[in-house]
C-alpha positions in Angstrom: 40.3 24.7 -17.6 37.6 21.7 -15.3 38.0 22.6 -11.9 35.0 20.4 -10.6 36.4 18.2 -7.7 35.8 14.5 -8.3 32.7 13.1 -6.4 32.9 11.9 -3.1 31.0 8.9 -4.3 31.7 7.5 -7.9 29.0 6.1 -9.5 29.4 2.4 -10.9 29.0 2.5 -14.6 26.6 0.0 -15.0 24.3 1.3 -12.4 21.2 0.7 -11.7 22.4 -3.2 -11.3 19.4 -4.7 -10.1 15.5 -3.8 -11.5 12.3 -5.6 -11.1 12.7 -7.0 -15.0 15.8 -9.2 -13.2 13.5 -11.0 -10.6 12.2 -14.2 -11.1 9.0 -13.7 -9.5 6.3 -10.8 -10.3 7.4 -7.6 -8.6 7.4 -3.7 -9.7 10.6 -2.5 -7.8 13.9 -3.8 -6.4 15.3 -1.3 -4.0 16.3 -0.4 -0.2 19.0 -3.3 0.2 20.8 -4.6 3.1 24.4 -6.1 1.5 27.0 -8.0 3.5 29.8 -10.5 2.4 29.3 -14.1 3.2 31.8 -16.8 2.3 33.7 -14.6 0.2 30.4 -13.7 -2.0 28.3 -10.3 -1.6 24.8 -11.1 -0.4 22.1 -8.5 -1.0 18.8 -8.5 0.8 16.5 -6.3 -1.5 12.9 -5.1 -1.1 10.8 -4.8 -4.0 6.7 -4.0 -4.0 4.3 -6.8 -5.1 1.9 -5.9 -7.3 -0.5 -5.4 -4.9 1.5 -2.9 -3.6 2.7 -4.5 -0.4 6.2 -5.3 -0.3 8.5 -8.1 0.5 12.4 -9.0 0.9 14.0 -11.1 -1.9 17.9 -11.9 -1.8 20.5 -11.7 -4.3 24.1 -13.3 -4.6 27.2 -11.6 -6.3 31.1 -12.3 -6.5 32.1 -9.2 -7.5 29.2 -6.8 -5.5 28.7 -4.8 -8.7 26.8 -8.2 -11.2 23.8 -9.2 -8.9 21.6 -12.4 -9.7 18.4 -13.1 -7.7 17.0 -16.1 -6.3 13.7 -17.7 -7.6 12.0 -17.1 -4.6 11.4 -14.2 -1.7 13.6 -14.7 1.5 11.4 -12.7 3.7 7.4 -12.6 3.2 4.8 -11.4 5.8 4.7 -14.1 8.8 1.3 -15.4 8.5 1.1 -17.0 11.8 2.3 -16.6 15.1 3.2 -13.3 16.8 4.6 -12.3 14.2 1.2 -12.3 11.2 -0.6 -9.3 12.8 2.5 -6.9 13.0 3.8 -7.9 9.3 0.5 -8.1 7.3 1.1 -4.9 5.3 4.4 -5.7 3.9 8.0 -6.2 5.1 10.4 -3.5 3.9 14.0 -2.0 4.0 16.5 -4.8 5.6 19.7 -3.9 7.1 22.4 -6.9 8.1 24.7 -6.8 11.0 27.4 -9.6 11.2 28.1 -10.5 14.3 28.0 -13.5 16.9 29.1 -15.9 13.8 25.6 -15.3 12.3 23.9 -12.1 10.9 21.1 -10.1 12.4 18.5 -8.6 10.2 16.2 -5.4 11.2 13.3 -5.0 8.9 10.1 -2.6 8.7 6.8 -4.6 9.7 4.0 -2.9 8.5 0.5 -3.3 10.0 -2.7 -1.8 11.0 -1.1 -0.8 14.2 1.6 1.1 12.0 5.1 0.9 11.7 7.7 -1.6 14.1 11.0 -3.4 13.6 11.4 -6.7 13.6 14.5 -8.5 14.2 15.6 -12.1 12.4 19.0 -14.2 12.2 20.2 -16.3 9.8 23.7 -18.0 9.6 23.3 -19.0 6.0 21.2 -17.1 3.9 19.1 -19.8 3.8 17.1 -20.5 6.8 15.5 -17.6 8.5 15.0 -17.7 12.8 12.7 -14.6 13.8 13.8 -13.3 17.5 11.6 -10.3 18.4 9.5 -7.0 17.6 12.1 -5.2 18.8 10.3 -1.3 18.9 6.8 0.2 19.7 5.4 2.3 16.8 6.1 4.7 14.9 9.6 3.7 14.5 11.9 2.7 11.3 15.9 2.2 10.5 17.2 0.3 13.0 20.6 -0.7 12.6 22.9 -2.8 15.0 26.4 -2.0 15.8 28.8 -4.9 14.4 30.4 -6.1 17.7 29.2 -5.2 21.3 29.9 -2.1 23.0 31.2 -2.8 27.4 29.0 -6.3 26.9 25.7 -4.8 25.4 24.5 -4.6 21.5 24.2 -1.2 20.8 21.7 0.3 17.9 20.9 3.3 16.3 17.2 3.8 15.9 14.8 6.1 14.7 11.5 7.3 17.0 9.4 9.9 15.8 7.4 12.3 17.6 6.3 15.5 17.0 8.7 17.1 19.9 11.8 15.9 18.1 10.5 14.8 15.0 12.6 12.3 12.7 16.2 12.4 14.7 18.6 9.5 15.4 18.9 7.7 18.9 21.0 5.1 20.4 20.1 2.4 22.6 21.2 -0.9 24.0 20.3 -4.2 24.7 21.8 -7.4 26.6 20.0 -10.0 25.0 18.8 -8.3 21.5 15.3 -8.5 22.7 14.8 -5.8 25.4 16.3 -2.5 24.6 16.4 0.9 26.5 19.1 3.4 27.9 18.3 5.5 25.1 19.4 8.8 24.1 19.1 11.2 21.0 22.2 11.6 19.4 21.7 13.7 16.5 19.1 16.0 14.9 18.2 17.4 11.8 19.2 21.3 11.3 17.2 23.9 10.3 18.1 25.4 6.5 20.1 22.9 6.0 20.3 19.7 3.4 18.9 17.5 6.3 16.4 20.0 7.8 13.2 17.6 7.5 14.0 14.3 8.9 17.3 12.1 8.9 17.5 8.6 9.7 19.9 5.6 10.1 21.2 3.8 6.8 23.9 1.4 6.7 25.0 -0.5 9.4 28.0 1.6 11.0 31.5 0.7 9.8 34.5 0.2 12.2 37.2 2.5 11.2 40.4 3.4 13.4 39.2 7.0 14.2 35.5 5.9 14.9 32.4 4.2 13.8 31.6 5.8 10.3 27.6 5.8 9.5 26.4 6.8 6.3 22.6 8.1 6.9 19.5 9.7 5.2 18.9 13.2 5.1 15.7 14.5 3.4 15.1 18.3 2.6 11.5 19.8 1.8 10.9 21.6 -1.8 8.1 23.1 -4.2 8.2 19.9 -5.9 8.5 17.1 -3.1 11.2 15.9 -0.9 14.7 15.2 -1.5 16.4 12.3 0.0 20.0 12.4 0.0 22.6 10.7 1.9 25.2 11.9 4.7 28.1 10.7 6.8 28.8 11.0 10.6 31.4 9.5 13.1 30.5 7.9 16.3 33.0 7.6 19.2 34.6 3.5 19.5 34.0 3.2 23.2 31.1 5.6 23.5 28.6 5.6 20.1 26.4 8.0 21.7 28.8 10.9 21.3 29.2 12.0 18.2 32.7 13.1 16.8 31.6 15.1 13.5 29.0 15.3 11.2 29.8 15.9 7.5 28.3 19.5 6.6 27.1 18.4 3.1 25.6 15.6 1.6 27.9 12.7 0.0 25.4 11.6 -2.6 22.1 13.1 -4.3 19.9 12.1 -7.1 21.3 12.7 -10.4 20.5 9.9 -12.8 17.6 9.3 -14.3 16.6 6.4 -12.6 17.5 8.7 -8.9 15.3 11.4 -10.0 12.0 9.6 -11.7 10.6 6.5 -10.3 7.9 5.3 -7.9 9.0 7.7 -5.8 11.0 11.2 -7.0 14.4 12.6 -5.8 15.1 9.5 -3.8 18.8 7.9 -3.0 18.3 5.6 0.0 21.1 3.3 1.5 20.7 0.3 3.9 23.8 -1.3 3.6 27.7 -0.8 2.6 30.5 -2.7 2.6 34.0 -1.7 3.5 36.7 -3.4 1.4 40.3 -4.1 2.1 41.8 -1.6 0.1 40.4 1.1 2.3 36.7 1.7 0.1 33.7 1.1 0.5 31.0 -0.3 -1.7 27.7 2.0 -0.8 25.1 0.2 -2.1 21.2 2.7 -2.7 17.8 2.3 -4.0 17.1 4.9 -6.6 13.5 6.5 -6.9 11.9 3.7 -4.8 12.4 1.4 -7.7 15.9 0.4 -8.4 19.5 -0.8 -7.0 22.5 1.2 -7.6 25.9 0.8 -5.9 29.1 3.3 -5.6 32.5 3.7 -4.4 34.0 6.1 -1.9 37.2 6.2 0.0 36.8 5.4 4.2 39.7 7.5 5.3 38.1 10.6 2.9 34.6 10.1 4.4 36.2 10.1 7.9 37.9 13.4 7.3 34.7 15.2 5.9 33.3 14.2 9.5 36.1 15.6 11.3 36.9 18.6 9.0 34.1 19.6 7.2 31.6 18.9 10.2 27.9 21.1 11.3 26.7 20.0 15.1 25.0 17.2 16.2 21.7 18.9 17.2 
C-alpha cells in the first residue's frame, strides 16, 4: 500500500507551459515570470535571455492560467535614454506584479556595470508603461510590494546583501513609492537547513484571514552546485514585519527534467502566484532558468504549514 502523502503543490500535467519556442521573437529562455489577473485574464510578465545573454521582459496572456500566448513584441527592454538607461544597460530581469491603487506596480531587477538595483514601473492596461524610479541602491534584488497599504504606507519585502547578514529578507516602507525606509530584517536563512545558503522574496504576498502568505525561495549548497526550492511564511496582517510562522520544509523542489537540467540546473524559482475564489492558488515558477511551469496548492493548507510545522524566522 502506498502511504506517500499527496504533494503540497500539484504540478500541472501540461508543464512546461511556456518555452522559448513559443515566443515570436528570438530568445533562448522563458522563466521567472510575475503573473496577475487583469480584466478576468491572466497576464504573465516573463524574463527571457536574448541570444547575447542579456535579459528582457515579455508578456503572455491566458484565459485559464495554463495555456499562454506570447505577444508579438517584448514589454520591457533596457531603457536607451534618460535616467534609467545607465542602470538597465545589462538587462532587466525577474519582474513582480502588484495590483494596487487601480493599477499594477511592476518591480524588476536592473543590471549594469554598477551592479543590480530595483526599478519600479506602473501600468494600468499592460499596453503602456510608466517608469517611476529606481527604488534601491546596489546590491539588491527580489523586491515584492504588498498589495495594500499598511497604516497609510506602502510596504515591501526586499533582499539586500551584506557579508554580515547575507541574503536575508527585510521589510521597508514608503509614503510615495520612491523613498523607502524604516527597514528591518524579518527573516534569515537557518544553518544546516534546506534554505541555509540564502533566501529571497518570491511572489507578491497574498492576503488571507490569518495573515499575509508569502511564497519565497531558499537555496541549499551541495557538492554538485546550489539547489533552489520554494517555501512559505506568514506575516501579521496589521504588522507584516512580524512573521507568524515559517514552514519548516519546502513546498516545491526541482523534480521534473526541465527543472533539473537547463540554463541553471536544479532550480524552481517563483515571481508570481494568483489566488483563486475556490481557495486554491496557482503558483508559477521558472524551471532551471529556461522554461515556465505552474502548479496549484490549497491556500489554507499553506497557512497551516506556516503555523503548525514551523521553524524560527531567524
